[in-house]
C-alpha positions, 0 to 999 in steps of 0.5 A: 748217760755215759760220758765219753772219756777223752784220753789224757795225752801228756803235753810232751807227746804233742811237743815230741810229735810236732818236733818230729813232724818238723824234722821230717818236713825239713828232710823231705823238703830239703831240695827246696828249703835249703836254697830258699833259706840261702836265698833269704840270707842273700836277699838280706845281704843285697837289699841295701844295694837294691834300695840304694839303686832304687832311690837313685831312679833305677827300676826295681827289676833292673836294680835287683838284676844288677845287684844279683849279677855283681853278687854272682861275679864276686862269688864266681871269682872266689870259687875260681880262685879256690879252684885254681889253687886246688889244681896248683896244689894237686900238682904237688901230690907226687912229692907229698905222697913221697914225703908221706911214705917217708913218715910212714916208714919212720913210724914203722921203724919207731914201732919196731925199735921202741914198742917191740912190735915187728909188723909183718912186711908192710902191714903197718904201711897198709894199715896207715894207707888204709886209714888214709883212704878211709879219711879220703873217702869220708872227705870226698863224701862230704865234698859230694854233699857240698857239690849237691848243695852247690847244685842249689845255686841254680835255684837261689838267684830265682828265689833271691830275685822274687824275695827282693821284688816282693819284699813288702808282702810281709808288711802287707800281710800283717796289715790285712791279717791283723786289723786291730792295732794291738795285734798288728803292732805285736806281729810287726814287732816280731818281723822287725826283731827278726829282720834286725837279728838277721842283718846283724848276724850277716854283718857279724859273719862277714866281719868275722870271715874277713878278720879270720882270713887276715889273721890266718894269712899273716900267720901262714905267710910269716911261717913261709907256708905255700899258698898262704892266701888260699889256706887263709880263705879256706879256714875263714870259709870253714870257720862259718861252721862253729867249732867243727869247721875250724878244726877241719881246716887246721888239720888240713893246713897243718898236715900240708905244712908237715908234708911240704916242710923240711923241718918239724918246726914249721908245722908245729909253729903253724899248729900253735899259732893257728890254735892261738888265733882260733882261741882269740876268734872263738872267745873274743871275735865271734861273741862280739861280732856274731854272738851278740846278734843271735844271743844263743848260748854255746850249747844250743849253737853246738846242738844246732850245728849237729842237728843241722848237719844231720838234716841239711848237711853242710848247709844246715851246719851254717843255716840252722844258727840264724834259724834257731835265732828266728825261733828264739825271737818267736818264742820270746813274743809268745808268753806261754812259750817264753820259758823255752826262749830263756832256755835258748838264751845266752844270758838266761833272760828274754830281752826286748828291742825297741821298735823304731817309729817308722820302720823302713818298709824297703828293708822288709823281706819275705 
């Protein structure tokens, strides 16, 4: 009898196909997955307050709604402050554009006198203005992306409510799905590690954001830069995007200082001090507050930011870091996949965390 010969397909083909399908799924389902991912993070942020209210006799729906309203008020106040400051800064545009024209003419004169290049008419000015317009178009494109992301805000409160209301479902699922004690404890341990990682990550991010805002505010206010609080908050928020966000924020702040100051000393000092603050944040504060939670090496963090930006835009640049942290934990618990976890690790080792004797089911989330 003729034996059927099965095609010998390399294992890397299956892995490549799986990764490709996951990326396609993330892109196609971004309209739901992005607000859902944000909702998961926000639910972890709000669950301590919800549990506190429940322990003091509040019904769960009322505790969740109260926590959500307080959270939305804080977020709304933050965006109102940022928006009002942007409107105030836009009133200075005539003087800023006038100063920009002066700098363009200075550059033109420098080129003519030192490089023996005589631009025809205002060609140099047209070139620089054209490049500025391209940069503005690029910025507006990403602002539009942010605006589209903000549209997801209408879905987030709904997702957060149900995630908090049904937060015991993962534990119940594990109990029903895995009847034998060994498998049940193993899966419960994975859920516990993911929960603790996200909690530590959120606390670290909050402290990092606050520390960044305070440090940069002190720098900017000491140099006499206008709207110091606004720019400090902007830098802190953009700093949520590792490597890329802080660079964009520094360009904006230094550019504003250059166009609104009478002396070059102020923008130079602004650049220098913000750069020093950034070095301290990236090499001391971030590894201590945030890096210890996800335990992902810097190269994987950078790749996560790039891929996240390609797949989910600005939201992906922030969300993919904890997502990769979750993936790393899952890989650590599967013996055949553990080498991949080592590849993601910042130490090249797979670390184990001890599970508490009685984990608080009130903190478990979906």
